[in-house]
N, C-alpha and C positions, 0 to 999 in steps of 0.2 A: 245453489243458495237462493233461498226465498227472500224477497224484499217486499215490504208493504209500503204503498204510497201513503203519505200522510199529507192531508190537506189542512192547511190552517185557515181558520175563518178570519176574514179581513175586517178589522174594526176601523171605522172612520168617524170623525166628528164634523159636524157642520151646524150652521145657523138654522134656526127654526123658520119654517114657512107656514103660511096660513093653511095650506092643504095638509099639514101634519097634525092639525088640532084634534081631529077625531081620535087618532092613535094616542096622542098625548093625554087626552081626557080619559081614555080607557086605562092607560098606565096609572094615572093619578087615582082613579077610582079603585084599582087593584090595591094600591098602597093605603087607601083609606078604608080599611076593613069595616069600620062602622061609618055610618053616614056623617060626613063632616059638616058641622054647622057653619064653620067659617070657611067659605069658598076662597077667601083671600089666601089660604094656604097653597092654592094652585099657583099663585104668583104670576110672574110674567116670564113664560118660557123663552129662552134665548139660544140655547145650544142643545143638540141632541147627539146621541151615540147610536151608530148603526153597526150591526154585525151582519155581514153578507146581505147588505141592502135591506135589512129588517131593523126597524127602530126598536131598541131594547131599553133605552133610558133617555131622560132629558134633564136639563138643569134649568131651574126657574129662579129668577130674582125674587126675593122675599124680604119682608121687613121683620126683624126680630122684636122682642118685647121692649127694647130700648129705641125702637124706630131707626135702627141701623140697617143698612142694606147688606144683605148676604145672599147666599144661594143655597138651594136644596136640590139634591138629586133624587129623582123618582125613577125606579126601574121596574121592569116586569118580572124580575126574579132570575133572569138569565145573565145578569151582569157579573162577571168574575171579579175577584179581588184585584187581579192584574189590570183588567179593563177599568175598574173603578179608580184605581190609582192614576192611570194614564188620563182618564177623563177629568179627574180633579186637577191634575197638572195643566191640562189643556185649558180648563175653565179659568184657572188662576192667571195664566198667561194672557188669555183673551180679555179678562177684566182689567188687567194692567193697561191695555191699549185703548179701552173704550172711554170716551169722554162725553157721551150724550147724557141728557138729563136723567133718563131712567136708571142709569148706572151710578149716578152721583148725587141725585137729589131725592131724598126720602118722600117728600110730599108729591113730587112729580110721579114717582114710582107708584105710590098709593093711588093716585088719581088714574093713572094709566091702567093699573091692575083692575080697579073698579069698573072702568069702561070696558076693558077687555072681557072680564067675566060676565058683564051684562050682555055683551055682544055674543058670547058663547052660549048664553041663556042657561047658565049653570043652575 
């Protein structure tokens, strides 16, 4: 009897570090097919998803049209629906626990994002 070994790719979630920024910028640019005039869409990255130690998506804090804090997920196209659902759930649980200003104060998030994007030289 033949058997085939099936290897599952391991998906993990973690907070974003400064050394992740180049990869996250590349994912963001892939998502913005046309040149985005508003770099604020990049937001403030706070969590990312890795599959087999390769970053395939990240979540960014963003302000909506009503200046409400929300999040947006940007991915490189390899994020499965199952992974997206798991990442969404992880993000929601993470946000319930966060109390810092960027997660709760729209003006603070806007200022932090502006400084961050200037730092990245977008």
